[in-house]
mmCIF file of the N, C-alpha and C atoms, coordinates in Angstrom:
data_MODEL
# 
_entry.id   MODEL 
# 
loop_
_atom_site.group_PDB 
_atom_site.id 
_atom_site.type_symbol 
_atom_site.label_atom_id 
_atom_site.label_alt_id 
_atom_site.label_comp_id 
_atom_site.label_asym_id 
_atom_site.label_entity_id 
_atom_site.label_seq_id 
_atom_site.pdbx_PDB_ins_code 
_atom_site.Cartn_x 
_atom_site.Cartn_y 
_atom_site.Cartn_z 
_atom_site.occupancy 
_atom_site.B_iso_or_equiv 
_atom_site.pdbx_formal_charge 
_atom_site.auth_seq_id 
_atom_site.auth_comp_id 
_atom_site.auth_asym_id 
_atom_site.auth_atom_id 
_atom_site.pdbx_PDB_model_num 
ATOM 1   N N  . MET A 1 1  ? 0.842   -1.162 0.000  1.00 0.00 ? 1  MET A N  1 
ATOM 2   C CA . MET A 1 1  ? 0.000   0.000  0.000  1.00 0.00 ? 1  MET A CA 1 
ATOM 3   C C  . MET A 1 1  ? 0.891   1.229  0.000  1.00 0.00 ? 1  MET A C  1 
ATOM 4   N N  . VAL A 1 2  ? 0.408   2.289  -0.617 1.00 0.00 ? 2  VAL A N  1 
ATOM 5   C CA . VAL A 1 2  ? 1.119   3.561  -0.643 1.00 0.00 ? 2  VAL A CA 1 
ATOM 6   C C  . VAL A 1 2  ? 0.211   4.607  -0.024 1.00 0.00 ? 2  VAL A C  1 
ATOM 7   N N  . TRP A 1 3  ? 0.802   5.497  0.778  1.00 0.00 ? 3  TRP A N  1 
ATOM 8   C CA . TRP A 1 3  ? 0.049   6.568  1.427  1.00 0.00 ? 3  TRP A CA 1 
ATOM 9   C C  . TRP A 1 3  ? 0.739   7.886  1.136  1.00 0.00 ? 3  TRP A C  1 
ATOM 10  N N  . ARG A 1 4  ? -0.041  8.932  0.842  1.00 0.00 ? 4  ARG A N  1 
ATOM 11  C CA . ARG A 1 4  ? 0.526   10.253 0.603  1.00 0.00 ? 4  ARG A CA 1 
ATOM 12  C C  . ARG A 1 4  ? -0.542  11.310 0.823  1.00 0.00 ? 4  ARG A C  1 
ATOM 13  N N  . CYS A 1 5  ? -0.129  12.460 1.343  1.00 0.00 ? 5  CYS A N  1 
ATOM 14  C CA . CYS A 1 5  ? -0.984  13.634 1.463  1.00 0.00 ? 5  CYS A CA 1 
ATOM 15  C C  . CYS A 1 5  ? -0.581  14.637 0.399  1.00 0.00 ? 5  CYS A C  1 
ATOM 16  N N  . PHE A 1 6  ? -1.531  15.430 -0.032 1.00 0.00 ? 6  PHE A N  1 
ATOM 17  C CA . PHE A 1 6  ? -1.205  16.512 -0.959 1.00 0.00 ? 6  PHE A CA 1 
ATOM 18  C C  . PHE A 1 6  ? -2.228  17.623 -0.812 1.00 0.00 ? 6  PHE A C  1 
ATOM 19  N N  . ILE A 1 7  ? -1.829  18.805 -1.215 1.00 0.00 ? 7  ILE A N  1 
ATOM 20  C CA . ILE A 1 7  ? -2.728  19.952 -1.311 1.00 0.00 ? 7  ILE A CA 1 
ATOM 21  C C  . ILE A 1 7  ? -2.202  20.807 -2.451 1.00 0.00 ? 7  ILE A C  1 
ATOM 22  N N  . GLY A 1 8  ? -3.047  21.041 -3.440 1.00 0.00 ? 8  GLY A N  1 
ATOM 23  C CA . GLY A 1 8  ? -2.610  21.789 -4.612 1.00 0.00 ? 8  GLY A CA 1 
ATOM 24  C C  . GLY A 1 8  ? -1.401  21.122 -5.248 1.00 0.00 ? 8  GLY A C  1 
ATOM 25  N N  . ASP A 1 9  ? -0.314  21.885 -5.391 1.00 0.00 ? 9  ASP A N  1 
ATOM 26  C CA . ASP A 1 9  ? 0.905   21.327 -5.982 1.00 0.00 ? 9  ASP A CA 1 
ATOM 27  C C  . ASP A 1 9  ? 1.924   20.898 -4.932 1.00 0.00 ? 9  ASP A C  1 
ATOM 28  N N  . LYS A 1 10 ? 1.533   20.869 -3.676 1.00 0.00 ? 10 LYS A N  1 
ATOM 29  C CA . LYS A 1 10 ? 2.437   20.478 -2.595 1.00 0.00 ? 10 LYS A CA 1 
ATOM 30  C C  . LYS A 1 10 ? 2.159   19.025 -2.207 1.00 0.00 ? 10 LYS A C  1 
ATOM 31  N N  . LEU A 1 11 ? 3.203   18.204 -2.279 1.00 0.00 ? 11 LEU A N  1 
ATOM 32  C CA . LEU A 1 11 ? 3.077   16.789 -1.965 1.00 0.00 ? 11 LEU A CA 1 
ATOM 33  C C  . LEU A 1 11 ? 3.754   16.470 -0.652 1.00 0.00 ? 11 LEU A C  1 
ATOM 34  N N  . GLY A 1 12 ? 3.063   15.710 0.178  1.00 0.00 ? 12 GLY A N  1 
ATOM 35  C CA . GLY A 1 12 ? 3.660   15.229 1.416  1.00 0.00 ? 12 GLY A CA 1 
ATOM 36  C C  . GLY A 1 12 ? 4.531   14.025 1.125  1.00 0.00 ? 12 GLY A C  1 
ATOM 37  N N  . PRO A 1 13 ? 5.125   13.478 2.166  1.00 0.00 ? 13 PRO A N  1 
ATOM 38  C CA . PRO A 1 13 ? 6.014   12.333 1.980  1.00 0.00 ? 13 PRO A CA 1 
ATOM 39  C C  . PRO A 1 13 ? 5.251   11.117 1.448  1.00 0.00 ? 13 PRO A C  1 
ATOM 40  N N  . LEU A 1 14 ? 5.928   10.346 0.625  1.00 0.00 ? 14 LEU A N  1 
ATOM 41  C CA . LEU A 1 14 ? 5.389   9.099  0.109  1.00 0.00 ? 14 LEU A CA 1 
ATOM 42  C C  . LEU A 1 14 ? 5.756   8.005  1.101  1.00 0.00 ? 14 LEU A C  1 
ATOM 43  N N  . PHE A 1 15 ? 4.761   7.258  1.544  1.00 0.00 ? 15 PHE A N  1 
ATOM 44  C CA . PHE A 1 15 ? 4.968   6.262  2.580  1.00 0.00 ? 15 PHE A CA 1 
ATOM 45  C C  . PHE A 1 15 ? 4.487   4.907  2.069  1.00 0.00 ? 15 PHE A C  1 
ATOM 46  N N  . PHE A 1 16 ? 5.363   3.914  2.098  1.00 0.00 ? 16 PHE A N  1 
ATOM 47  C CA . PHE A 1 16 ? 5.026   2.562  1.640  1.00 0.00 ? 16 PHE A CA 1 
ATOM 48  C C  . PHE A 1 16 ? 4.750   1.666  2.846  1.00 0.00 ? 16 PHE A C  1 
ATOM 49  N N  . ILE A 1 17 ? 3.698   0.869  2.743  1.00 0.00 ? 17 ILE A N  1 
ATOM 50  C CA . ILE A 1 17 ? 3.330   -0.043 3.814  1.00 0.00 ? 17 ILE A CA 1 
ATOM 51  C C  . ILE A 1 17 ? 3.328   -1.462 3.256  1.00 0.00 ? 17 ILE A C  1 
ATOM 52  N N  . ASP A 1 18 ? 4.069   -2.328 3.896  1.00 0.00 ? 18 ASP A N  1 
ATOM 53  C CA . ASP A 1 18 ? 4.105   -3.729 3.502  1.00 0.00 ? 18 ASP A CA 1 
ATOM 54  C C  . ASP A 1 18 ? 3.378   -4.534 4.572  1.00 0.00 ? 18 ASP A C  1 
ATOM 55  N N  . GLY A 1 19 ? 2.206   -5.007 4.257  1.00 0.00 ? 19 GLY A N  1 
ATOM 56  C CA . GLY A 1 19 ? 1.441   -5.780 5.225  1.00 0.00 ? 19 GLY A CA 1 
ATOM 57  C C  . GLY A 1 19 ? 0.060   -5.201 5.422  1.00 0.00 ? 19 GLY A C  1 
ATOM 58  N N  . ILE A 1 20 ? -0.573  -5.656 6.464  1.00 0.00 ? 20 ILE A N  1 
ATOM 59  C CA . ILE A 1 20 ? -1.947  -5.259 6.771  1.00 0.00 ? 20 ILE A CA 1 
ATOM 60  C C  . ILE A 1 20 ? -1.946  -3.960 7.565  1.00 0.00 ? 20 ILE A C  1 
ATOM 61  N N  . VAL A 1 21 ? -2.849  -3.069 7.206  1.00 0.00 ? 21 VAL A N  1 
ATOM 62  C CA . VAL A 1 21 ? -2.982  -1.807 7.931  1.00 0.00 ? 21 VAL A CA 1 
ATOM 63  C C  . VAL A 1 21 ? -4.205  -1.903 8.833  1.00 0.00 ? 21 VAL A C  1 
ATOM 64  N N  . ASN A 1 22 ? -3.967  -1.738 10.138 1.00 0.00 ? 22 ASN A N  1 
ATOM 65  C CA . ASN A 1 22 ? -5.072  -1.669 11.093 1.00 0.00 ? 22 ASN A CA 1 
ATOM 66  C C  . ASN A 1 22 ? -5.115  -0.249 11.666 1.00 0.00 ? 22 ASN A C  1 
ATOM 67  N N  . GLY A 1 23 ? -5.976  -0.009 12.610 1.00 0.00 ? 23 GLY A N  1 
ATOM 68  C CA . GLY A 1 23 ? -6.100  1.334  13.182 1.00 0.00 ? 23 GLY A CA 1 
ATOM 69  C C  . GLY A 1 23 ? -4.801  1.846  13.776 1.00 0.00 ? 23 GLY A C  1 
ATOM 70  N N  . ASN A 1 24 ? -4.082  0.997  14.502 1.00 0.00 ? 24 ASN A N  1 
ATOM 71  C CA . ASN A 1 24 ? -2.825  1.435  15.118 1.00 0.00 ? 24 ASN A CA 1 
ATOM 72  C C  . ASN A 1 24 ? -1.769  1.771  14.077 1.00 0.00 ? 24 ASN A C  1 
ATOM 73  N N  . THR A 1 25 ? -1.682  0.965  13.029 1.00 0.00 ? 25 THR A N  1 
ATOM 74  C CA . THR A 1 25 ? -0.732  1.245  11.944 1.00 0.00 ? 25 THR A CA 1 
ATOM 75  C C  . THR A 1 25 ? -1.080  2.562  11.273 1.00 0.00 ? 25 THR A C  1 
ATOM 76  N N  . TYR A 1 26 ? -2.362  2.777  11.033 1.00 0.00 ? 26 TYR A N  1 
ATOM 77  C CA . TYR A 1 26 ? -2.821  4.010  10.382 1.00 0.00 ? 26 TYR A CA 1 
ATOM 78  C C  . TYR A 1 26 ? -2.483  5.229  11.240 1.00 0.00 ? 26 TYR A C  1 
ATOM 79  N N  . ILE A 1 27 ? -2.690  5.135  12.531 1.00 0.00 ? 27 ILE A N  1 
ATOM 80  C CA . ILE A 1 27 ? -2.348  6.243  13.428 1.00 0.00 ? 27 ILE A CA 1 
ATOM 81  C C  . ILE A 1 27 ? -0.856  6.528  13.370 1.00 0.00 ? 27 ILE A C  1 
ATOM 82  N N  . GLN A 1 28 ? -0.028  5.495  13.330 1.00 0.00 ? 28 GLN A N  1 
ATOM 83  C CA . GLN A 1 28 ? 1.423   5.705  13.215 1.00 0.00 ? 28 GLN A CA 1 
ATOM 84  C C  . GLN A 1 28 ? 1.769   6.420  11.916 1.00 0.00 ? 28 GLN A C  1 
ATOM 85  N N  . ILE A 1 29 ? 1.116   6.046  10.833 1.00 0.00 ? 29 ILE A N  1 
ATOM 86  C CA . ILE A 1 29 ? 1.351   6.711  9.546  1.00 0.00 ? 29 ILE A CA 1 
ATOM 87  C C  . ILE A 1 29 ? 0.988   8.184  9.654  1.00 0.00 ? 29 ILE A C  1 
ATOM 88  N N  . LEU A 1 30 ? -0.150  8.462  10.253 1.00 0.00 ? 30 LEU A N  1 
ATOM 89  C CA . LEU A 1 30 ? -0.581  9.855  10.408 1.00 0.00 ? 30 LEU A CA 1 
ATOM 90  C C  . LEU A 1 30 ? 0.379   10.632 11.301 1.00 0.00 ? 30 LEU A C  1 
ATOM 91  N N  . GLU A 1 31 ? 0.804   10.036 12.398 1.00 0.00 ? 31 GLU A N  1 
ATOM 92  C CA . GLU A 1 31 ? 1.733   10.713 13.311 1.00 0.00 ? 31 GLU A CA 1 
ATOM 93  C C  . GLU A 1 31 ? 3.057   11.021 12.630 1.00 0.00 ? 31 GLU A C  1 
ATOM 94  N N  . GLN A 1 32 ? 3.563   10.078 11.848 1.00 0.00 ? 32 GLN A N  1 
ATOM 95  C CA . GLN A 1 32 ? 4.881   10.227 11.239 1.00 0.00 ? 32 GLN A CA 1 
ATOM 96  C C  . GLN A 1 32 ? 4.864   11.055 9.961  1.00 0.00 ? 32 GLN A C  1 
ATOM 97  N N  . ASN A 1 33 ? 3.714   11.201 9.323  1.00 0.00 ? 33 ASN A N  1 
ATOM 98  C CA . ASN A 1 33 ? 3.662   11.859 8.025  1.00 0.00 ? 33 ASN A CA 1 
ATOM 99  C C  . ASN A 1 33 ? 2.669   13.009 7.951  1.00 0.00 ? 33 ASN A C  1 
ATOM 100 N N  . HIS A 1 34 ? 1.435   12.748 8.319  1.00 0.00 ? 34 HIS A N  1 
ATOM 101 C CA . HIS A 1 34 ? 0.384   13.749 8.156  1.00 0.00 ? 34 HIS A CA 1 
ATOM 102 C C  . HIS A 1 34 ? 0.642   15.001 9.000  1.00 0.00 ? 34 HIS A C  1 
ATOM 103 N N  . ILE A 1 35 ? 0.968   14.811 10.254 1.00 0.00 ? 35 ILE A N  1 
ATOM 104 C CA . ILE A 1 35 ? 1.175   15.962 11.140 1.00 0.00 ? 35 ILE A CA 1 
ATOM 105 C C  . ILE A 1 35 ? 2.381   16.790 10.687 1.00 0.00 ? 35 ILE A C  1 
ATOM 106 N N  . LEU A 1 36 ? 3.448   16.124 10.267 1.00 0.00 ? 36 LEU A N  1 
ATOM 107 C CA . LEU A 1 36 ? 4.608   16.865 9.744  1.00 0.00 ? 36 LEU A CA 1 
ATOM 108 C C  . LEU A 1 36 ? 4.223   17.682 8.518  1.00 0.00 ? 36 LEU A C  1 
ATOM 109 N N  . PHE A 1 37 ? 3.402   17.112 7.650  1.00 0.00 ? 37 PHE A N  1 
ATOM 110 C CA . PHE A 1 37 ? 2.956   17.821 6.450  1.00 0.00 ? 37 PHE A CA 1 
ATOM 111 C C  . PHE A 1 37 ? 2.054   18.996 6.819  1.00 0.00 ? 37 PHE A C  1 
ATOM 112 N N  . ILE A 1 38 ? 1.140   18.801 7.766  1.00 0.00 ? 38 ILE A N  1 
ATOM 113 C CA . ILE A 1 38 ? 0.273   19.894 8.229  1.00 0.00 ? 38 ILE A CA 1 
ATOM 114 C C  . ILE A 1 38 ? 1.131   21.030 8.780  1.00 0.00 ? 38 ILE A C  1 
ATOM 115 N N  . ASN A 1 39 ? 2.103   20.699 9.611  1.00 0.00 ? 39 ASN A N  1 
ATOM 116 C CA . ASN A 1 39 ? 2.985   21.725 10.179 1.00 0.00 ? 39 ASN A CA 1 
ATOM 117 C C  . ASN A 1 39 ? 3.755   22.459 9.086  1.00 0.00 ? 39 ASN A C  1 
ATOM 118 N N  . PHE A 1 40 ? 4.277   21.732 8.094  1.00 0.00 ? 40 PHE A N  1 
ATOM 119 C CA . PHE A 1 40 ? 4.987   22.331 6.974  1.00 0.00 ? 40 PHE A CA 1 
ATOM 120 C C  . PHE A 1 40 ? 4.087   23.317 6.228  1.00 0.00 ? 40 PHE A C  1 
ATOM 121 N N  . LEU A 1 41 ? 2.854   22.896 5.950  1.00 0.00 ? 41 LEU A N  1 
ATOM 122 C CA . LEU A 1 41 ? 1.926   23.764 5.230  1.00 0.00 ? 41 LEU A CA 1 
ATOM 123 C C  . LEU A 1 41 ? 1.640   25.033 6.023  1.00 0.00 ? 41 LEU A C  1 
ATOM 124 N N  . GLN A 1 42 ? 1.379   24.880 7.305  1.00 0.00 ? 42 GLN A N  1 
ATOM 125 C CA . GLN A 1 42 ? 1.062   26.048 8.132  1.00 0.00 ? 42 GLN A CA 1 
ATOM 126 C C  . GLN A 1 42 ? 2.254   26.993 8.251  1.00 0.00 ? 42 GLN A C  1 
ATOM 127 N N  . GLU A 1 43 ? 3.460   26.447 8.328  1.00 0.00 ? 43 GLU A N  1 
ATOM 128 C CA . GLU A 1 43 ? 4.662   27.288 8.363  1.00 0.00 ? 43 GLU A CA 1 
ATOM 129 C C  . GLU A 1 43 ? 4.846   28.051 7.063  1.00 0.00 ? 43 GLU A C  1 
ATOM 130 N N  . ASN A 1 44 ? 4.256   27.554 5.975  1.00 0.00 ? 44 ASN A N  1 
ATOM 131 C CA . ASN A 1 44 ? 4.355   28.200 4.675  1.00 0.00 ? 44 ASN A CA 1 
ATOM 132 C C  . ASN A 1 44 ? 3.081   28.950 4.305  1.00 0.00 ? 44 ASN A C  1 
ATOM 133 N N  . GLY A 1 45 ? 2.272   29.290 5.305  1.00 0.00 ? 45 GLY A N  1 
ATOM 134 C CA . GLY A 1 45 ? 1.124   30.166 5.112  1.00 0.00 ? 45 GLY A CA 1 
ATOM 135 C C  . GLY A 1 45 ? -0.148  29.500 4.630  1.00 0.00 ? 45 GLY A C  1 
ATOM 136 N N  . ILE A 1 46 ? -0.196  28.192 4.613  1.00 0.00 ? 46 ILE A N  1 
ATOM 137 C CA . ILE A 1 46 ? -1.410  27.490 4.186  1.00 0.00 ? 46 ILE A CA 1 
ATOM 138 C C  . ILE A 1 46 ? -2.133  27.002 5.438  1.00 0.00 ? 46 ILE A C  1 
ATOM 139 N N  . HIS A 1 47 ? -3.286  27.622 5.722  1.00 0.00 ? 47 HIS A N  1 
ATOM 140 C CA . HIS A 1 47 ? -3.984  27.330 6.972  1.00 0.00 ? 47 HIS A CA 1 
ATOM 141 C C  . HIS A 1 47 ? -5.359  26.710 6.772  1.00 0.00 ? 47 HIS A C  1 
ATOM 142 N N  . ASN A 1 48 ? -5.809  26.606 5.546  1.00 0.00 ? 48 ASN A N  1 
ATOM 143 C CA . ASN A 1 48 ? -7.145  26.051 5.284  1.00 0.00 ? 48 ASN A CA 1 
ATOM 144 C C  . ASN A 1 48 ? -7.033  24.596 4.841  1.00 0.00 ? 48 ASN A C  1 
ATOM 145 N N  . VAL A 1 49 ? -6.365  23.787 5.624  1.00 0.00 ? 49 VAL A N  1 
ATOM 146 C CA . VAL A 1 49 ? -6.094  22.393 5.268  1.00 0.00 ? 49 VAL A CA 1 
ATOM 147 C C  . VAL A 1 49 ? -7.315  21.525 5.587  1.00 0.00 ? 49 VAL A C  1 
ATOM 148 N N  . VAL A 1 50 ? -7.737  20.754 4.584  1.00 0.00 ? 50 VAL A N  1 
ATOM 149 C CA . VAL A 1 50 ? -8.856  19.834 4.737  1.00 0.00 ? 50 VAL A CA 1 
ATOM 150 C C  . VAL A 1 50 ? -8.335  18.427 4.501  1.00 0.00 ? 50 VAL A C  1 
ATOM 151 N N  . PHE A 1 51 ? -8.630  17.523 5.424  1.00 0.00 ? 51 PHE A N  1 
ATOM 152 C CA . PHE A 1 51 ? -8.172  16.140 5.348  1.00 0.00 ? 51 PHE A CA 1 
ATOM 153 C C  . PHE A 1 51 ? -9.345  15.256 4.980  1.00 0.00 ? 51 PHE A C  1 
ATOM 154 N N  . GLN A 1 52 ? -9.181  14.477 3.918  1.00 0.00 ? 52 GLN A N  1 
ATOM 155 C CA . GLN A 1 52 ? -10.228 13.568 3.462  1.00 0.00 ? 52 GLN A CA 1 
ATOM 156 C C  . GLN A 1 52 ? -9.690  12.143 3.442  1.00 0.00 ? 52 GLN A C  1 
ATOM 157 N N  . GLN A 1 53 ? -10.489 11.221 3.917  1.00 0.00 ? 53 GLN A N  1 
ATOM 158 C CA . GLN A 1 53 ? -10.141 9.805  3.915  1.00 0.00 ? 53 GLN A CA 1 
ATOM 159 C C  . GLN A 1 53 ? -11.192 9.054  3.115  1.00 0.00 ? 53 GLN A C  1 
ATOM 160 N N  . ASP A 1 54 ? -10.885 7.812  2.777  1.00 0.00 ? 54 ASP A N  1 
ATOM 161 C CA . ASP A 1 54 ? -11.920 6.978  2.204  1.00 0.00 ? 54 ASP A CA 1 
ATOM 162 C C  . ASP A 1 54 ? -12.599 6.211  3.341  1.00 0.00 ? 54 ASP A C  1 
ATOM 163 N N  . ASN A 1 55 ? -13.324 5.219  3.024  1.00 0.00 ? 55 ASN A N  1 
ATOM 164 C CA . ASN A 1 55 ? -14.158 4.553  4.029  1.00 0.00 ? 55 ASN A CA 1 
ATOM 165 C C  . ASN A 1 55 ? -13.579 3.211  4.481  1.00 0.00 ? 55 ASN A C  1 
ATOM 166 N N  . THR A 1 56 ? -12.254 3.052  4.440  1.00 0.00 ? 56 THR A N  1 
ATOM 167 C CA . THR A 1 56 ? -11.670 1.787  4.884  1.00 0.00 ? 56 THR A CA 1 
ATOM 168 C C  . THR A 1 56 ? -11.747 1.674  6.404  1.00 0.00 ? 56 THR A C  1 
ATOM 169 N N  . SER A 1 57 ? -11.759 0.456  6.889  1.00 0.00 ? 57 SER A N  1 
ATOM 170 C CA . SER A 1 57 ? -11.982 0.227  8.320  1.00 0.00 ? 57 SER A CA 1 
ATOM 171 C C  . SER A 1 57 ? -10.923 0.854  9.236  1.00 0.00 ? 57 SER A C  1 
ATOM 172 N N  . PRO A 1 58 ? -9.617  0.904  8.902  1.00 0.00 ? 58 PRO A N  1 
ATOM 173 C CA . PRO A 1 58 ? -8.660  1.546  9.817  1.00 0.00 ? 58 PRO A CA 1 
ATOM 174 C C  . PRO A 1 58 ? -8.951  3.034  10.048 1.00 0.00 ? 58 PRO A C  1 
ATOM 175 N N  . HIS A 1 59 ? -9.648  3.658  9.116  1.00 0.00 ? 59 HIS A N  1 
ATOM 176 C CA . HIS A 1 59 ? -9.966  5.079  9.248  1.00 0.00 ? 59 HIS A CA 1 
ATOM 177 C C  . HIS A 1 59 ? -11.073 5.330  10.264 1.00 0.00 ? 59 HIS A C  1 
ATOM 178 N N  . HIS A 1 60 ? -11.763 4.282  10.686 1.00 0.00 ? 60 HIS A N  1 
ATOM 179 C CA . HIS A 1 60 ? -12.942 4.464  11.536 1.00 0.00 ? 60 HIS A CA 1 
ATOM 180 C C  . HIS A 1 60 ? -12.892 3.693  12.846 1.00 0.00 ? 60 HIS A C  1 
ATOM 181 N N  . THR A 1 61 ? -11.707 3.276  13.266 1.00 0.00 ? 61 THR A N  1 
ATOM 182 C CA . THR A 1 61 ? -11.614 2.644  14.582 1.00 0.00 ? 61 THR A CA 1 
ATOM 183 C C  . THR A 1 61 ? -11.805 3.708  15.655 1.00 0.00 ? 61 THR A C  1 
ATOM 184 N N  . LYS A 1 62 ? -12.175 3.298  16.841 1.00 0.00 ? 62 LYS A N  1 
ATOM 185 C CA . LYS A 1 62 ? -12.333 4.251  17.944 1.00 0.00 ? 62 LYS A CA 1 
ATOM 186 C C  . LYS A 1 62 ? -11.031 4.998  18.212 1.00 0.00 ? 62 LYS A C  1 
ATOM 187 N N  . ALA A 1 63 ? -9.920  4.275  18.159 1.00 0.00 ? 63 ALA A N  1 
ATOM 188 C CA . ALA A 1 63 ? -8.617  4.912  18.406 1.00 0.00 ? 63 ALA A CA 1 
ATOM 189 C C  . ALA A 1 63 ? -8.286  5.940  17.333 1.00 0.00 ? 63 ALA A C  1 
ATOM 190 N N  . THR A 1 64 ? -8.574  5.632  16.074 1.00 0.00 ? 64 THR A N  1 
ATOM 191 C CA . THR A 1 64 ? -8.304  6.572  14.984 1.00 0.00 ? 64 THR A CA 1 
ATOM 192 C C  . THR A 1 64 ? -9.174  7.814  15.115 1.00 0.00 ? 64 THR A C  1 
ATOM 193 N N  . ILE A 1 65 ? -10.444 7.608  15.390 1.00 0.00 ? 65 ILE A N  1 
ATOM 194 C CA . ILE A 1 65 ? -11.364 8.753  15.539 1.00 0.00 ? 65 ILE A CA 1 
ATOM 195 C C  . ILE A 1 65 ? -10.907 9.649  16.681 1.00 0.00 ? 65 ILE A C  1 
ATOM 196 N N  . TRP A 1 66 ? -10.543 9.055  17.814 1.00 0.00 ? 66 TRP A N  1 
ATOM 197 C CA . TRP A 1 66 ? -10.051 9.842  18.948 1.00 0.00 ? 66 TRP A CA 1 
ATOM 198 C C  . TRP A 1 66 ? -8.780  10.600 18.560 1.00 0.00 ? 66 TRP A C  1 
ATOM 199 N N  . TRP A 1 67 ? -7.848  9.912  17.911 1.00 0.00 ? 67 TRP A N  1 
ATOM 200 C CA . TRP A 1 67 ? -6.586  10.535 17.520 1.00 0.00 ? 67 TRP A CA 1 
ATOM 201 C C  . TRP A 1 67 ? -6.835  11.708 16.577 1.00 0.00 ? 67 TRP A C  1 
ATOM 202 N N  . LEU A 1 68 ? -7.706  11.524 15.594 1.00 0.00 ? 68 LEU A N  1 
ATOM 203 C CA . LEU A 1 68 ? -7.997  12.606 14.654 1.00 0.00 ? 68 LEU A CA 1 
ATOM 204 C C  . LEU A 1 68 ? -8.652  13.801 15.341 1.00 0.00 ? 68 LEU A C  1 
ATOM 205 N N  . LYS A 1 69 ? -9.612  13.550 16.233 1.00 0.00 ? 69 LYS A N  1 
ATOM 206 C CA . LYS A 1 69 ? -10.260 14.660 16.940 1.00 0.00 ? 69 LYS A CA 1 
ATOM 207 C C  . LYS A 1 69 ? -9.247  15.442 17.777 1.00 0.00 ? 69 LYS A C  1 
ATOM 208 N N  . THR A 1 70 ? -8.354  14.749 18.442 1.00 0.00 ? 70 THR A N  1 
ATOM 209 C CA . THR A 1 70 ? -7.308  15.398 19.228 1.00 0.00 ? 70 THR A CA 1 
ATOM 210 C C  . THR A 1 70 ? -6.370  16.187 18.323 1.00 0.00 ? 70 THR A C  1 
ATOM 211 N N  . SER A 1 71 ? -6.009  15.607 17.185 1.00 0.00 ? 71 SER A N  1 
ATOM 212 C CA . SER A 1 71 ? -5.091  16.262 16.255 1.00 0.00 ? 71 SER A CA 1 
ATOM 213 C C  . SER A 1 71 ? -5.704  17.510 15.632 1.00 0.00 ? 71 SER A C  1 
ATOM 214 N N  . VAL A 1 72 ? -6.998  17.454 15.337 1.00 0.00 ? 72 VAL A N  1 
ATOM 215 C CA . VAL A 1 72 ? -7.689  18.625 14.794 1.00 0.00 ? 72 VAL A CA 1 
ATOM 216 C C  . VAL A 1 72 ? -7.586  19.791 15.767 1.00 0.00 ? 72 VAL A C  1 
ATOM 217 N N  . GLU A 1 73 ? -7.788  19.502 17.036 1.00 0.00 ? 73 GLU A N  1 
ATOM 218 C CA . GLU A 1 73 ? -7.706  20.552 18.064 1.00 0.00 ? 73 GLU A CA 1 
ATOM 219 C C  . GLU A 1 73 ? -6.285  21.104 18.189 1.00 0.00 ? 73 GLU A C  1 
ATOM 220 N N  . GLN A 1 74 ? -5.282  20.240 18.101 1.00 0.00 ? 74 GLN A N  1 
ATOM 221 C CA . GLN A 1 74 ? -3.898  20.656 18.294 1.00 0.00 ? 74 GLN A CA 1 
ATOM 222 C C  . GLN A 1 74 ? -3.278  21.297 17.053 1.00 0.00 ? 74 GLN A C  1 
ATOM 223 N N  . HIS A 1 75 ? -3.711  20.871 15.858 1.00 0.00 ? 75 HIS A N  1 
ATOM 224 C CA . HIS A 1 75 ? -3.030  21.289 14.635 1.00 0.00 ? 75 HIS A CA 1 
ATOM 225 C C  . HIS A 1 75 ? -3.916  22.066 13.669 1.00 0.00 ? 75 HIS A C  1 
ATOM 226 N N  . ALA A 1 76 ? -5.137  22.344 14.039 1.00 0.00 ? 76 ALA A N  1 
ATOM 227 C CA . ALA A 1 76 ? -6.038  23.229 13.289 1.00 0.00 ? 76 ALA A CA 1 
ATOM 228 C C  . ALA A 1 76 ? -6.187  22.866 11.819 1.00 0.00 ? 76 ALA A C  1 
ATOM 229 N N  . PHE A 1 77 ? -6.706  21.667 11.558 1.00 0.00 ? 77 PHE A N  1 
ATOM 230 C CA . PHE A 1 77 ? -7.107  21.309 10.204 1.00 0.00 ? 77 PHE A CA 1 
ATOM 231 C C  . PHE A 1 77 ? -8.533  20.772 10.266 1.00 0.00 ? 77 PHE A C  1 
ATOM 232 N N  . THR A 1 78 ? -9.164  20.624 9.119  1.00 0.00 ? 78 THR A N  1 
ATOM 233 C CA . THR A 1 78 ? -10.546 20.177 9.040  1.00 0.00 ? 78 THR A CA 1 
ATOM 234 C C  . THR A 1 78 ? -10.577 18.762 8.463  1.00 0.00 ? 78 THR A C  1 
ATOM 235 N N  . ILE A 1 79 ? -11.505 17.958 8.951  1.00 0.00 ? 79 ILE A N  1 
ATOM 236 C CA . ILE A 1 79 ? -11.693 16.604 8.423  1.00 0.00 ? 79 ILE A CA 1 
ATOM 237 C C  . ILE A 1 79 ? -13.043 16.547 7.723  1.00 0.00 ? 79 ILE A C  1 
ATOM 238 N N  . ILE A 1 80 ? -13.056 16.002 6.509  1.00 0.00 ? 80 ILE A N  1 
ATOM 239 C CA . ILE A 1 80 ? -14.314 15.721 5.836  1.00 0.00 ? 80 ILE A CA 1 
ATOM 240 C C  . ILE A 1 80 ? -14.832 14.408 6.399  1.00 0.00 ? 80 ILE A C  1 
ATOM 241 N N  . GLU A 1 81 ? -16.015 14.463 6.966  1.00 0.00 ? 81 GLU A N  1 
ATOM 242 C CA . GLU A 1 81 ? -16.614 13.261 7.559  1.00 0.00 ? 81 GLU A CA 1 
ATOM 243 C C  . GLU A 1 81 ? -17.238 12.405 6.475  1.00 0.00 ? 81 GLU A C  1 
ATOM 244 N N  . ILE A 1 82 ? -16.965 11.117 6.507  1.00 0.00 ? 82 ILE A N  1 
ATOM 245 C CA . ILE A 1 82 ? -17.575 10.147 5.598  1.00 0.00 ? 82 ILE A CA 1 
ATOM 246 C C  . ILE A 1 82 ? -18.787 9.557  6.307  1.00 0.00 ? 82 ILE A C  1 
ATOM 247 N N  . LEU A 1 83 ? -19.915 9.590  5.673  1.00 0.00 ? 83 LEU A N  1 
ATOM 248 C CA . LEU A 1 83 ? -21.142 9.044  6.277  1.00 0.00 ? 83 LEU A CA 1 
ATOM 249 C C  . LEU A 1 83 ? -21.317 7.609  5.940  1.00 0.00 ? 83 LEU A C  1 
# 
């Protein structure tokens, strides 16, 4: 699996995952990549960051939801909710 964040023409780090991704693995990916990218964007004047996920199960574990809500408060980005 490959994971990457982007906004406009700015690309976050490319992250390769070998194996099964569960909620804990997904949180580690976000901690190691997403937050660094959010911080980079904000340091470069981009503050209207919106994070969108698909509907895979690791994105909706209780731990992932808690982690994302905490991160939104700490790092000021928006999440598009999947219904």
